[in-house]
VOGU-3710 file (C-alpha; in Angstrom, 3 decimals, decimal comma):
1> mplfaltifv> 30,107/-17,308/-72,019  27,093/-15,787/-70,158  29,058/-15,505/-66,907  32,003/-13,840/-68,635  29,662/-11,505/-70,490  27,748/-10,509/-67,344  30,888/-9,836/-65,295  32,514/-7,801/-68,070  29,290/-5,841/-68,664  28,887/-4,901/-64,986
11> safllfqiqp> 32,545/-3,952/-64,595  32,554/-1,731/-67,700  29,277/-0,070/-66,681  30,633/0,779/-63,225  33,973/1,859/-64,683  32,396/4,595/-66,792  29,540/5,476/-64,451  31,969/6,606/-61,745  33,730/9,002/-64,119  31,012/11,707/-64,273
21> viskailpwf> 30,038/11,063/-60,633  33,462/11,794/-59,161  34,202/14,550/-61,691  31,007/16,383/-60,811  31,712/15,933/-57,100  35,114/17,642/-57,250  34,337/20,223/-59,964  33,213/22,899/-57,439  36,517/22,707/-55,585  38,504/23,773/-58,628
31> ggaanvwntc> 36,555/26,729/-59,934  34,335/24,788/-62,324  37,158/24,827/-64,889  36,754/22,650/-67,986  40,279/21,334/-67,444  39,054/19,457/-64,351  37,555/16,895/-66,725  40,750/16,590/-68,766  42,749/16,033/-65,581  40,251/13,398/-64,465
41> mlffqaallg> 40,536/11,795/-67,897  44,307/11,659/-67,490  43,811/9,785/-64,227  41,276/7,418/-65,800  43,649/6,660/-68,677  46,611/6,126/-66,347  44,552/3,835/-64,094  43,355/1,942/-67,155  46,967/1,473/-68,238  47,794/0,173/-64,762
51> gysyahwlqr> 44,837/-2,228/-64,793  45,648/-3,555/-68,256  49,326/-3,995/-67,331  48,316/-5,877/-64,184  46,022/-8,146/-66,235  48,817/-8,745/-68,740  51,191/-9,743/-65,932  48,669/-11,733/-63,879  47,526/-14,029/-66,686  51,120/-15,239/-66,983
61> qpparqrrmh> 51,204/-16,351/-63,327  50,293/-19,828/-61,986  46,513/-20,271/-61,585  46,630/-20,424/-57,786  48,555/-17,148/-57,580  46,124/-15,515/-59,995  43,194/-16,429/-57,763  44,841/-15,327/-54,514  46,104/-11,995/-55,784  42,984/-10,995/-57,646
71> itlllmsvlp> 40,566/-11,889/-54,847  42,747/-10,112/-52,265  42,825/-6,884/-54,300  39,085/-7,084/-54,967  38,364/-7,274/-51,230  40,818/-4,450/-50,448  39,156/-2,177/-53,006  36,017/-1,783/-50,878  37,949/0,170/-48,225  38,575/3,646/-49,753
81> pilppdfwkp> 35,813/6,292/-49,603  34,218/7,117/-52,939  33,683/10,835/-52,306  36,686/12,836/-51,069  36,680/14,400/-47,584  36,882/18,180/-47,226  40,588/18,294/-46,432  41,250/17,758/-50,146  39,829/21,207/-50,911  42,483/23,508/-52,410
91> tgaedptwri> 43,814/26,522/-50,540  43,815/28,698/-53,650  47,469/29,160/-54,578  48,585/25,724/-55,779  48,336/24,162/-59,252  45,185/21,985/-59,035  46,445/19,252/-61,380  48,471/17,251/-58,883  45,908/17,679/-56,109  43,196/16,282/-58,387
101> lalltctigl> 45,351/13,308/-59,373  46,236/12,583/-55,731  42,612/12,983/-54,641  41,368/10,516/-57,257  44,114/8,043/-56,404  43,167/8,015/-52,718  39,418/7,687/-53,315  38,383/5,763/-56,422  41,945/4,701/-57,351  41,855/1,060/-56,249
111> pyfmlstssp> 38,209/0,345/-57,243  38,810/1,932/-60,648  42,015/-0,075/-61,055  40,218/-3,339/-60,289  37,351/-2,556/-62,640  39,807/-1,758/-65,417  41,448/-5,176/-65,061  38,229/-7,103/-65,602  37,736/-6,845/-69,351  41,247/-7,909/-70,508
121> llqswytrat> 41,707/-10,464/-67,723  38,347/-12,165/-68,206  38,769/-12,151/-71,982  42,104/-13,888/-71,488  40,525/-16,499/-69,212  37,672/-16,953/-71,674  40,134/-17,639/-74,508  41,882/-20,296/-72,424  38,682/-21,844/-71,105  37,250/-22,213/-74,621
131> ggampwrlfa> 40,400/-23,444/-76,337  41,253/-20,287/-78,249  37,842/-18,738/-79,037  38,028/-15,156/-80,299  37,168/-12,695/-77,495  36,618/-9,535/-79,552  32,849/-9,529/-79,140  33,415/-9,407/-75,382  35,529/-6,301/-75,989  32,654/-4,779/-77,966
141> lsntasllal> 30,260/-5,758/-75,155  32,531/-4,001/-72,660  32,408/-0,794/-74,699  28,630/-1,115/-75,074  28,270/-1,226/-71,281  30,543/1,798/-70,986  28,423/3,606/-73,551  25,210/2,860/-71,665  26,792/4,076/-68,415  27,728/7,402/-69,975
151> lsypvlvepr> 24,398/7,903/-71,741  22,404/7,105/-68,626  24,206/9,646/-66,450  22,936/12,986/-67,837  19,543/11,546/-68,785  18,627/9,282/-65,864  21,092/9,633/-62,988  22,004/13,315/-62,716  18,434/14,695/-62,964  17,145/12,362/-60,229
161> lavplqafvw> 19,876/11,588/-57,704  22,015/13,858/-55,566  25,753/13,230/-55,795  26,044/11,468/-52,371  23,194/9,140/-53,349  24,844/8,515/-56,735  28,019/7,475/-54,904  26,064/5,266/-52,475  24,226/3,426/-55,265  27,495/3,001/-57,146
171> ritylafial> 29,202/1,490/-54,076  26,359/-0,990/-53,473  26,521/-2,071/-57,105  30,293/-2,363/-56,834  29,921/-4,756/-53,890  27,667/-6,931/-56,058  30,300/-6,815/-58,792  32,991/-8,004/-56,353  30,904/-11,038/-55,436  30,302/-11,808/-59,109
181> ciyttlkyaa> 33,957/-11,318/-60,034  35,191/-13,529/-57,167  32,876/-16,323/-58,325  34,166/-15,979/-61,913  37,764/-15,920/-60,673  37,354/-19,104/-58,645  35,697/-20,879/-61,539  37,923/-19,920/-64,458  41,319/-18,666/-63,257  42,571/-22,258/-63,201
191> akenveldaa> 42,112/-22,707/-66,964  45,249/-24,176/-68,512  47,276/-22,857/-71,435  46,237/-24,125/-74,835  48,832/-25,527/-77,241  47,362/-23,570/-80,115  47,823/-20,361/-78,148  51,460/-21,196/-77,396  52,196/-21,631/-81,090  50,751/-18,275/-82,190
201> papawadril> 53,380/-15,957/-83,779  54,210/-12,742/-81,917  53,203/-9,388/-83,467  55,932/-7,323/-85,116  57,314/-4,335/-83,243  56,125/-2,048/-86,035  52,592/-3,201/-85,312  53,016/-2,608/-81,587  54,257/0,945/-82,202  51,319/1,547/-84,524
211> witlaavasv> 48,895/0,308/-81,833  50,286/2,913/-79,422  50,337/5,711/-82,009  46,766/5,178/-83,212  45,462/5,104/-79,642  47,477/8,207/-78,682  46,168/10,279/-81,611  42,571/9,272/-80,864  43,094/10,234/-77,205  44,566/13,639/-78,131
221> lllalttylt> 41,596/14,417/-80,362  39,094/13,208/-77,757  40,480/15,540/-75,083  41,272/18,464/-77,387  37,822/18,474/-78,996  36,178/18,097/-75,573  38,093/21,195/-74,418  37,048/23,042/-77,568  33,429/22,096/-76,903  33,339/22,907/-73,188
231> qdvaaipflw> 35,532/25,987/-72,772  32,886/28,355/-74,185  29,689/26,449/-73,388  29,761/24,839/-69,955  31,831/22,376/-67,961  28,872/20,027/-67,593  28,621/16,221/-67,646  26,543/16,229/-70,839  29,297/17,939/-72,834  31,929/15,767/-71,171
241> vlplvlyllt> 29,973/12,629/-71,912  29,056/13,281/-75,550  32,619/13,088/-76,977  33,423/10,072/-74,824  30,235/8,357/-76,018  31,300/8,847/-79,638  34,801/7,633/-78,800  33,420/4,409/-77,277  30,894/3,963/-80,061  33,730/3,751/-82,589
251> filcfdthrv> 35,331/0,980/-80,522  32,055/-0,956/-80,586  31,540/-0,530/-84,318  35,107/-1,397/-85,232  35,677/-4,377/-82,938  32,243/-5,991/-83,066  32,300/-6,421/-86,832  34,618/-5,706/-89,758  31,720/-4,558/-91,940  31,420/-0,981/-90,632
261> ykrwfflpal> 34,878/0,530/-91,049  35,574/0,988/-94,756  38,601/3,000/-95,843  36,962/4,058/-99,116  34,349/5,961/-97,076  36,047/7,118/-93,884  39,328/8,398/-95,312  37,609/10,799/-97,794  35,169/11,778/-95,019  38,159/12,583/-92,806
271> valyiyfakv> 39,589/14,897/-95,480  36,279/16,705/-96,016  35,592/17,195/-92,309  39,117/18,416/-91,566  38,932/21,022/-94,313  35,579/22,254/-93,022  36,661/22,200/-89,386  39,824/24,130/-90,238  37,540/26,789/-91,747  35,632/26,868/-88,462
281> ldregdsltv> 38,910/27,365/-86,600  39,789/30,063/-89,136  36,819/32,120/-87,858  34,674/31,268/-90,855  32,405/29,338/-88,512  31,535/32,262/-86,232  27,935/32,188/-87,430  27,419/28,583/-86,322  24,722/27,970/-83,757  25,406/25,953/-80,618
291> lqsiiivsat> 23,783/22,888/-82,158  25,775/23,280/-85,373  29,009/23,618/-83,392  28,230/20,455/-81,417  27,424/18,589/-84,648  30,638/19,563/-86,450  32,788/18,765/-83,402  30,996/15,440/-82,916  31,313/14,482/-86,581  35,018/15,367/-86,631
301> lfvscmvchg> 35,704/13,307/-83,518  33,599/10,363/-84,692  35,267/10,053/-88,098  38,751/10,570/-86,618  38,193/7,817/-84,052  36,640/5,529/-86,657  39,861/5,809/-88,662  42,124/5,266/-85,621  40,087/2,472/-84,061  39,207/0,898/-87,401
311> elarlkphpr> 42,893/0,555/-88,167  43,489/-0,800/-84,659  40,837/-3,444/-85,279  42,560/-4,401/-88,543  45,827/-4,824/-86,617  44,475/-6,837/-83,682  46,725/-9,800/-82,874  46,085/-13,461/-82,086  44,167/-13,829/-78,774  47,348/-15,076/-77,083
321> yltgfyvsms> 48,628/-11,491/-77,261  45,315/-9,918/-76,308  46,427/-8,412/-72,982  49,580/-6,988/-74,564  47,384/-5,414/-77,258  45,232/-3,780/-74,584  48,300/-2,551/-72,705  49,587/-0,901/-75,893  46,239/0,773/-76,545  45,965/2,037/-72,980
331> lggaigglfv> 49,578/3,270/-73,115  48,708/5,287/-76,207  45,641/6,709/-74,464  47,722/7,694/-71,445  50,351/9,346/-73,668  47,613/11,407/-75,314  46,227/12,361/-71,913  49,668/13,377/-70,624  50,216/15,564/-73,663  46,873/17,391/-73,469
341> sllapvifnt> 46,464/17,627/-69,679  50,024/18,127/-68,427  52,370/19,195/-71,219  50,178/21,406/-73,415  49,184/23,932/-70,683  52,887/24,348/-69,847  54,505/24,550/-73,286  51,753/26,342/-75,250  50,146/29,748/-74,699  46,982/28,747/-76,578
351> fhelpiglfl> 45,186/25,527/-77,548  47,696/24,130/-80,051  46,921/20,507/-79,197  43,775/20,511/-81,342  45,472/21,411/-84,659  48,357/19,106/-83,711  45,888/16,247/-83,242  44,194/16,995/-86,572  47,542/17,111/-88,367  48,789/13,876/-86,790
361> csalaigily> 45,584/11,992/-87,596  45,654/13,022/-91,250  49,381/12,190/-91,485  48,731/8,823/-89,860  45,975/8,090/-92,373  48,408/8,729/-95,247  51,030/6,499/-93,607  48,574/3,655/-93,089  47,322/3,947/-96,669  50,893/3,797/-97,966
371> rsqrewfekp> 51,734/0,836/-95,701  48,753/-1,178/-96,915  49,120/-0,286/-100,619  52,897/0,004/-100,925  53,112/-1,913/-104,199  50,590/0,389/-105,876  52,330/3,523/-104,606  55,589/2,317/-106,188  53,984/2,539/-109,641  54,198/5,872/-111,538
381> iglaalvfll> 50,552/6,782/-110,942  50,810/5,755/-107,297  53,986/7,799/-106,858  52,228/10,846/-108,287  49,326/10,242/-105,901  51,748/9,961/-102,980  53,425/13,257/-103,900  50,001/14,891/-104,082  48,983/13,485/-100,679  52,209/14,622/-99,016
391> gsqgafgwwl> 51,908/18,070/-100,585  48,315/18,348/-99,413  49,353/17,275/-95,917  52,049/19,955/-95,872  49,555/22,587/-97,038  47,105/21,475/-94,347  49,800/21,790/-91,685  50,743/25,265/-92,937  47,068/26,290/-92,842  46,686/25,125/-89,249
401> irikqeevsh> 49,877/26,966/-88,214  48,645/30,169/-89,864  45,280/29,888/-88,096  46,906/29,634/-84,663  49,387/32,415/-85,447  46,598/34,770/-86,511  44,638/33,858/-83,400  47,275/35,424/-81,135  49,109/37,744/-83,554  46,895/40,688/-82,642
411> apiavrnfyg> 47,306/40,001/-78,920  50,081/41,880/-77,089  50,182/38,978/-74,645  48,747/35,468/-74,464  49,060/33,139/-71,467  47,633/29,796/-70,468  47,348/27,676/-67,333  45,007/25,141/-65,734  42,110/27,606/-65,854  42,324/28,255/-69,574
421> hlhlsvdrdp> 43,763/30,561/-72,208  43,858/34,330/-71,651  44,927/36,998/-74,121  44,565/40,707/-74,685  42,665/42,092/-77,640  43,355/45,723/-78,595  41,432/47,720/-81,210  43,853/48,824/-83,918  42,476/52,342/-84,282  42,345/53,994/-80,832
431> tepgaakali> 40,520/57,025/-82,260  37,393/55,058/-83,165  34,380/55,565/-80,874  34,328/52,823/-78,283  37,900/51,690/-79,067  39,049/49,452/-76,221  41,373/46,710/-75,087  39,758/43,581/-73,708  40,666/40,551/-71,620  39,625/37,424/-73,534
441> hgminhgqql> 39,179/33,985/-71,935  39,015/31,425/-74,726  36,829/33,394/-77,110  34,766/35,213/-74,458  35,220/38,884/-73,524  35,778/39,110/-69,751  35,813/42,890/-69,567  37,371/45,780/-71,414  38,801/49,272/-70,914  38,201/52,222/-73,235
451> laperrmips> 41,372/53,571/-74,865  40,470/57,266/-74,802  42,437/58,701/-71,800  39,511/60,769/-70,554  37,176/57,733/-70,645  39,390/54,878/-69,513  37,940/54,721/-65,987  34,352/54,559/-67,252  32,997/50,991/-66,951  31,882/49,596/-70,304
461> syfcresgag> 30,998/46,246/-71,922  28,756/44,329/-69,446  29,152/46,898/-66,650  27,688/50,139/-68,046  25,525/52,414/-65,873  22,245/50,982/-67,222  23,290/47,380/-66,681  22,223/45,494/-63,589  25,743/45,929/-62,205  25,767/49,682/-62,731
471> railtrqegv> 22,269/50,204/-61,321  23,047/48,139/-58,213  26,242/49,982/-57,333  24,715/53,399/-58,021  22,103/52,874/-55,303  24,554/54,190/-52,718  24,204/57,536/-51,015  26,679/60,328/-51,628  29,432/60,492/-49,033  28,649/57,064/-47,562
481> pqkigvlglg> 31,532/54,597/-48,116  30,611/51,133/-49,288  32,223/47,740/-48,929  31,883/45,795/-52,158  32,781/42,180/-52,857  33,583/40,928/-56,349  33,815/37,228/-57,250  35,685/37,177/-60,570  37,932/40,136/-61,344  38,110/40,172/-65,134
491> cgallgygrk> 40,007/43,300/-66,127  38,695/45,130/-63,028  36,035/47,240/-64,785  33,781/47,418/-61,702  36,524/49,397/-59,954  35,601/52,271/-62,256  32,696/52,872/-59,863  35,044/53,071/-56,872  35,142/56,237/-54,717  37,489/57,347/-52,040
501> gdtfrlyein> 36,533/55,560/-48,827  35,074/52,533/-50,642  36,615/49,093/-50,174  36,608/46,493/-52,945  37,420/42,936/-51,857  38,373/41,037/-55,016  38,235/37,222/-55,232  39,893/35,602/-58,261  40,966/31,999/-58,807  43,360/32,561/-61,725
511> pyvfqlarqh> 46,649/34,253/-60,760  47,163/35,349/-64,366  44,008/37,476/-64,174  45,421/39,539/-61,304  48,692/39,850/-63,198  47,122/40,966/-66,488  44,639/43,309/-64,795  47,471/45,074/-62,989  49,956/45,220/-65,873  47,714/45,967/-68,852
521> ftfltetpat> 44,669/47,761/-67,427  44,493/50,716/-65,042  41,302/50,046/-63,061  43,249/48,386/-60,245  45,988/51,007/-60,084  43,949/54,196/-60,603  40,775/53,562/-58,608  40,465/55,860/-55,581  38,925/52,974/-53,632  40,894/50,631/-51,399
531> tqeilgdgrl> 41,380/47,175/-52,938  41,971/43,817/-51,248  43,080/40,910/-53,465  42,186/37,329/-52,488  43,584/34,516/-54,657  41,439/31,406/-54,816  37,955/30,208/-55,657  35,521/32,876/-54,483  33,200/30,567/-52,611  35,972/28,628/-50,873
541> alerettpqn> 37,668/31,898/-49,954  34,429/33,221/-48,437  34,090/30,003/-46,447  37,552/30,610/-45,016  36,745/34,174/-43,900  37,016/34,281/-40,111  34,458/37,101/-39,713  31,462/38,196/-41,826  32,473/40,776/-44,415  29,255/42,873/-44,245
551> fdvlfmdafs> 29,238/43,761/-47,922  26,866/46,457/-49,144  26,980/44,928/-52,613  28,366/41,539/-53,626  28,975/40,838/-57,319  29,099/37,299/-58,678  30,884/37,667/-62,007  32,968/34,477/-62,005  32,830/32,724/-65,349  34,674/29,727/-66,768
561> gdsipvhlvt> 34,643/30,624/-70,447  31,001/31,524/-71,069  29,543/29,494/-68,218  29,001/30,128/-64,523  30,472/27,434/-62,249  27,602/25,484/-60,706  28,909/25,605/-57,142  28,470/29,394/-57,151  24,698/29,210/-57,731  23,525/26,570/-55,239
571> reafalyfrn> 21,390/27,122/-52,130  24,427/26,718/-49,876  26,359/29,283/-51,924  23,565/31,858/-51,626  23,325/31,295/-47,885  27,078/31,915/-47,660  26,801/35,117/-49,689  24,105/36,592/-47,456  26,007/35,648/-44,285  28,697/37,992/-45,551
581> mkpsgilvmn> 26,344/40,848/-46,470  24,503/43,552/-44,593  20,747/43,000/-44,153  20,225/45,743/-46,747  22,861/44,310/-49,090  22,309/43,533/-52,757  23,617/40,357/-54,381  24,321/40,959/-58,089  24,435/37,847/-60,294  25,716/38,242/-63,847
591> itnqyldlkp> 23,896/35,521/-65,796  24,706/36,850/-69,279  25,011/33,642/-71,242  23,961/32,385/-74,655  23,695/28,705/-73,740  22,125/28,375/-70,269  18,925/29,908/-68,888  19,718/30,492/-65,218  16,545/32,360/-64,259  14,857/29,297/-62,672
601> vmaaaaqavg> 18,003/28,682/-60,620  18,068/32,292/-59,406  14,374/32,349/-58,507  14,545/29,112/-56,520  17,704/30,183/-54,668  16,248/33,577/-53,761  13,148/31,929/-52,346  15,287/29,488/-50,338  17,125/32,327/-48,562  13,976/34,429/-48,059
611> kvaieiedap> 14,831/37,129/-50,603  13,323/38,563/-53,767  15,012/38,353/-57,183  14,587/40,875/-59,985  15,755/40,476/-63,551  17,420/43,352/-65,422  18,242/43,030/-69,110  20,066/45,841/-70,865  20,312/45,827/-74,654  22,066/49,047/-75,757
621> pdenaecfys> 21,515/50,391/-79,292  23,711/48,750/-81,906  25,627/51,969/-82,471  26,754/52,025/-78,835  29,942/49,991/-79,155  30,941/50,701/-75,562  28,148/48,727/-73,926  27,145/45,117/-74,546  23,915/43,269/-73,986  23,837/42,197/-70,346
631> hyvlimsket> 21,538/40,044/-68,240  21,589/40,353/-64,447  19,588/39,114/-61,515  19,640/41,251/-58,346  18,681/39,498/-55,104  17,826/41,395/-51,923  15,222/41,732/-49,203  11,777/43,073/-50,062  12,461/46,107/-47,871  15,647/46,922/-49,764
641> lasyphlqkg> 13,886/46,640/-53,111  11,090/48,922/-51,903  13,622/51,581/-50,885  15,189/51,763/-54,363  12,445/52,597/-56,896  14,950/53,046/-59,726  15,832/49,327/-59,477  12,192/48,426/-60,053  11,992/50,499/-63,236  12,343/48,246/-66,284
651> ssvltphpaf> 12,908/45,153/-64,158  10,725/42,143/-63,463  10,399/39,989/-60,363  11,332/36,338/-60,839  8,936/33,783/-59,409  10,011/30,174/-58,796  8,610/27,551/-61,114  6,833/24,892/-59,041  8,269/22,058/-61,158  11,872/23,275/-60,921
661> rewtdafsnl> 14,004/21,434/-58,386  16,194/23,738/-56,339  19,927/23,356/-56,873  22,093/22,348/-53,934  25,681/21,265/-53,530  24,436/17,682/-53,806  22,074/18,187/-56,756  22,088/20,209/-59,961  20,761/19,501/-63,422  22,396/21,683/-66,055
671> faivrr> 20,884/19,672/-68,874  17,471/21,004/-67,842  18,416/24,669/-68,385  20,244/24,403/-71,704  18,683/26,873/-74,122  16,941/24,957/-76,874
//
């Protein structure tokens, strides 16, 4: 038992430790989008399905073949590189989903596959070696190791180790695991079949279908609620890890003991949480703080997974069919991942998968309750209760449909792709002061245009004249053309400052943004300045520039939801920006954000490139509906700052904190700058 336990623990720890490591490594290549994590999760679920299927097949082979095949694959798995080489970087025009899946397959694919085989295969060997002993506590141990791996990453690993060092430590530990696993394989793969195991009855097909369905619904809710949590906060490992931690915790609680999951508690809790969460979706939760939002999402996911995994634990088969049980669960997880990561962005124009997951889970709970208490439901009082439950389920489904319809009913257009959900929001009364139409990403305003014809080319929202953006661009001299770079187009509001002779070079990763800005706003079409459109991640596009661009002003306004992608605020990124700017150029960083305090990052980066950073906050009066609160950091040489006194007025110079570790492409610690 100790050898089995140790091998399973190490394999599960490594299996889940590599997930945030590789996801963080490739996140900068794909615009920092939250969907990078969902795509990675799809790969992890598919690889897990492959590993479980391999274990299911292998344990049916002769002992000698089991040993040869498993040891050969273990040794082969040390060959692939853990971190991807640069040729995997996207060019800017392709859908990132398939590139991410191919990249992961060619790097961590085989090691991840082998790690995923360990738990079911070793549990199967343990059952044979011990004459039919129940292996479920080993399954709980596996999930405990996975939980510890996820919890340790944002708290211990990410704040201390750069990504290349994380990968190096992981590989060394993986080599130790291979040695341990080979020893276990040689010792126990020869265990013979037990007569008692041969005589065990096979599970019914209805049970097998229910295994898959329960796992699929839990997977849909895991990914959908993770998207809900990260699209407007930040695509950071902590917010990736938290839902997955809760998901694994429910496995541990449900499979380690039967005492935790009680229908009389969790089914009513599911009803109460779903009603409250539907109110949150119905905009009644707009006043929730960040912490409150995280709590309600976490509670909803936890109770949902307790119901799904608790029922799975009730349905677990005889140990003879253990590997088939795991294959069914992993198949359900992969189906959920396929639906959320591949199908939903194509067939939906907003995030419908979350209400679908909520509806399916509640419907599944009713079905399971009916299946287990069928005799009672056939009585008159039970029949009345069943009618009430089905009516309530129908009303809940109607409520969720109405919520999603109202979400986009006011929008003339709503579109969705890998980079998120975009829609237009138009004020109903165009005669009201400040009436505007806005480009919304998720629930975040990414720029707007005033509706009054005589004011439509006046920049508003975060880009008014008194904002850091407006003050930076108005430093120019009359009659002197400027070359201006913009990372993140939005609706194109900055082009309202364009003059004849100016050149605006616009970098945007989402093709829908260019399309919507051109078709539904007039900044791009009516500006007197010359515009150049570059599709792709702004930083990668700048790296591909063959000659320095010599920008007078460079704006960094690229947001993923309400968060700035990390790879745009590292030391290497700032060095790249200033290589493409004039010596007198001004780098304008929009750090307006309610969740992350980026001032320490800005100060450290400015010091690293030998520049000075000033902070400009603009909080217009409440009655000024045209302008929003904005928070900018302007970075330039000391000589440039001295030549523009109006930039110094009302601003403050940022000084680096001695205890703050500078961010680089290899190291960043978002957890340290979350606003508390």
